[in-house]
N, C-alpha and C positions, 0 to 999 in steps of 0.2 A: 253473672251479668251485673254490672254496677251501673247506676244512672245518678248523674250529678247536674245540677243547674249551675250553670257559669255565671258569675257576676263580673262587673268590672274591676273589682278589686282583685280578683284570680287572673283575669287576662285584660289588660286596657284596651286591647283592640275591640272587645265586645261593645264597650260604650259609644265607640265610633260608628260601628255599623247599627246599633241600636238606633241612634239618631238618624244616620243616613237612609235606612230602609224601613223605618218605623217597626222594628222587631221588639216583640215583647216577652220572648223567652228563648234562651240558648241552652241547650242540653248536651251535655257531654256522656256519652254510652260507651262502656267497655264491654266487650263480649269476647272472651278469649284473647287472642291476639290482634281484633279487630276493634279499632277506635271508630266511632261514628259521633259527628256533630250535627245537631239539627238546629236550624233557626226557625222560628214561628213568627209570622205575621199575618195580617189580614188576607193576604192573598195565597196562604198556604204554609206548607212545611218544606224546608230546603234543606237537604242532607248532603254530607260529605263523608267519605270513608277512607280509611288509611291505616297503615301499621302503627302510626304515633298521633297525638292529638294535633300536632303543627300541620302534619300532612291532611288529615281530615279537616281542619279548620281552613285551610287553603281551598281545598276542593268544594267545600260548602260555601265558601265566599264567591268561587267562581261560578257555580250554579246560580247563586243569587244575583250576581252582576249580569250573566247572560240572560235571565228571566227579564230584567229591567231595561236591557239595552236592545 
């Protein structure tokens, strides 16, 4: 299991989401074949799962948008 904090330098989409949803931490977790992305803000943790980082990021973003809509 590997855990990495994503920054705006590694992924430019992170900075836009941080400003839009007041996110203070984005974590990328890899466990076996599963990739997980977690967004943390004042309302909780929003997670997305997938076989690669792009899919996990897209699903976590979808969860976040559904929560606020």
